[in-house]
Every structure is written in C-alpha cells, then in structure tokens.
N, C-alpha and C positions, 0 to 999 in steps of 0.2 A: 400422581393425580395423571403427568404427561404419558406413562406409561400406558396408561386405561384410556386415556383419550387418542392416543397413537392404536390402540387394539381395535377400540368402537370404527374410527376411520378407517383402518384397514378391514375392518369386516364391512361395513357399508360400502366400500369401493369393489368390494368382489362379489357382492349380493347379485340376487337374479333382478334384485328389483332397479337398483342401480345399474346395471345392464341393459335393463329393459326402455330406462328414462334415457340415458343415452343413446341407444340405438334409433330408439321409437322416435323419439320427440328433439334432443340436442343434435343429432347428426345430421337430422330433415330438415331441423330449422338453420342452421348453423350453413348446409349446403344449399338451402333455397336463398339464404342471403350473399355466399360468394356468387352464385348463380347472376343475381341481379346487379352485382357489383361490376361484374365482370362479363357481363354479355354471354355466359356460360362458356369463358373463357375463348371466346373469340376472336383477340389481341393477342393472345400469348404465343410468343415464339421462342425459338429454338435457335441462338446463332444467326439470327436475321431472319430464322424462315417461319411462317404460320406454321402453327401444329394443332392449335384447336382440341388442346387437350387440359382436363386438369393435370398440374402439375406435379400432384399428389398420388395421383397414378400412376405419370409418367416417371417418378422416381421409384414406386416400386414396381416398373416394367424391368427397368435397369439393374436394382436390384437383383430380381430372378436370373437377368440372362448370365450376370456375372456369378452367381453364388451355384445355378446351377448348372452351368456349363453351356447352356443353349448356345447352338449355334449355327441353326437357321430359326428366323421367323416368318412363318406365312399369314399375313395381314389379308383379311377383308376388309375392304373400306379405302382407298388410297387419298382421296379427296385432291390437297394442294400436296400432298407425300411429306407433311411435316412431320407427323411419327413413324415415318420410314427411313426418311434425314436422320431424326433423334438417336434411333436403333443403330444406324448404319455409323452415326459417329460413336455410338457405345462400341459396337464392335471394333472400330479403327483404335481405339483404345487401348483393347485387349489382344489384337492383333490375331482375331479368328470373326466368321461369321458371316452370313447372309442374310436379305431380307426379301422375300416375294411377297408382292404388293398390288391387288386386284380391285377392279374398278372399271363401272359401268364408262366414267369419260375419262379422257386423259386432261388434267388440270394441273401436276405435277412439269414446274420450267426451267427442271434442272435433272441430272444424271450423275449418277456415282457409283464408284465401282463396283459396292458389296450390295446396291438396288435394284432388282428386276422388275420391272413394270410389265403388269399383264392386264389388257383391257378386255370387259368381258362382264358379264353376271356371274360371281360367284357362285350361283348355284346351276350354273350351264355345264351338262355333261361332259361336254369337248373342252373348257375350260378344267374341271377338276381332271381330266386327263391329262391335260398338258403340265398343270402342276403335278402331278403325283409321275411322268416319267421324268420332271427336273426334279422331284426328291430322289430316282433312284439312282439319277447321274450325282447329284450331291454326294449323296451317302453322308446325312449328316449324324454324329452322333446323340444329338440333344434336339428337338424342336416344339418350339412352340406355337400355337396358335391364336391369331388376335383378332376376333370378330368385331368389327366399327363399322359396318356399311349398314345396309336399311336395315333401320331398327325396330321392323314388324315384326310381333311375335313371330310368326309363323315364318320369316325367312330366316330371323335367326333360328329357328328350332330343326329349319334345312339344313344352314350353315352347319350345325351340330353335327349333325346324322352324318353330314358328307366330312368334313374335315375332324372328324375326333379319330379318322383312320390313323391321321400322317403324328398322333401323338405317342410314345412310347411311355412305360409303363413309370409313374413316377411325374411325367413328363403334365404341362397344364393345356388346358385350351381356356382363353381367357375373354369372356363375355364383358364386352362393356355397354355402358349406358343403361344400365338397372335401374337406374334411381326415377327414369320415365314413368315404371311404374308403380311408384311411391306417391312423386311429388305431385301434389293439385294442382300446379301448376304446367304439367306435363300432359295430364290427363288424356289431352285430345289423340296422342299419340298409342296410346294403350290398347290392345295389350303388346309390351315388349319386350326386351330383353331379359330382364326377369321374372316373367310369365315363362319366356321357352326355355330359361337355363333348368326351370322347375320341370317341366313338364320333361325335357331330357333324363335329369336325373332322374326322375319315375319309372322311365324305361332304362335306362342304360344303366347294370350294376356297375360297370366297371369304370364309372366318374363319381366321384365324391365332391361335394362343396370345402373347399381349404376355410374356413372361417376365419384362422388366424392371419391368409394371407387378405382376406377381403376384406379385414376390418383394422389391419394394422395401421393405417392413418385415417380412420374414422372417417373423414369428408372425403369420402371416395363416389367418384358419379356411379361404380359398380358394384354394389350392395351383393354379396354372395357370388361374385362374377371370376372368381378364382376357382375354374375344376379341375381336379387331382385326377388322372389315370391312376386308378389301385390296381388293375389285373388288366 
C-alpha cells in the first residue's frame, strides 16, 4: 500500500491541476500574506543597508550571477542602492563584476568600487547612449539586465525594447514586480510589468520566458519575470 500511495502522491504533485492550484491560489495567497507581514519588504536589509527586495528574488539573482558567469548587471531603479550593494557584495566574494545602476533620483548615500550610479530616466536616449558607451568600454562577457524602476506597463515595455540589446544569447532580462498584475491589493497600479513582458515576448521572438527560473522559489514578486535570450 505504501508504494501505491507514493505513486498516487507523485502523480498528484506533478499533475496539471496541482500546478494550477499551486500557482493560481497557493502562491498568490502566500505572497499576499508575506507582503502584509513585511510591509512589502520595506524593512529588509543587506549588511545593514535597506534593500527593499523579496529575499527569495534576491537569492535567485545571486544564483544566476554565479552560475551564469555574469560580470555586469545593468539595473534600472536604484532607489537607496540596496540591491546594487547586494549584487556588488556578491561580485566582491567571487572576485569579478560591476553594477551600473540607474535612477531619476540620487538617494543612495554610499559609494562602492563595483557600482556606477547614473542619474536620469532609464528610457532617455542620452542615458542609453552613456550606458552603451560604458558597456563597450567594460566589454563584459555576460551581462544581466534588471528592471526595477517605474513599474507602469508602458514604461517597462520601453525598457525591455531598449535594454534587450545588452543581453547576450543565453543571458537574461529580469523583470521585477509582475505581481502588480496579479494581486488585487495592487490593482490600482495596473497594467504593470507582467503585462509589459507579455507584450514584449509576443513581439520579439529572440526572447522567451524561463519558467523554471521564474518559478524556482514559488513566492516570487516576479512571475514569469526571467526572460532568456535564445537568439
């Protein structure tokens, strides 16, 4: 009987119905609870600095940086610089890499040898030209793009169109906070990043959603947020 029960359990946990239930209800309900409990991670810190990141998403970022050999991250949305500092710390540990981080405001109160702070709109042509010139100078072997600035759908779509050029084949654009388009408590901010990435994928055959990475830790703020360049 034990063997039969185990086969039944295995079949259930790999079934389409279970995946739908897990994704549609379990993940969203648990994520909503985490958001309420933590104030949407407003008090989360890394080495004493405010990060404002879902720790599961942050963990997935460091895994990708190390596993994929990433040596440059272009981040749209600096805020107080916590995420950039976190990624720079990872680069310190592995002995390589830089972060270029962009925001319309200068809120970070620190400097780091691996971080370059750029002030301006992430979609401004002059700023894009500056990023392009810096990428040419650095000549990274593997670039990752992280979109975490203005989460309005049209803005994120424009970022995707502009920053996808920096991603090599096999590399990633990570679109954060697509949960805006899923959770009722965030409906006032729709359409958001999830809407944008779906529009982008529909129009650009060079990119695809990496569902394995997007759903690796289930309670991500960024459903379907890992976009992989395939060609």
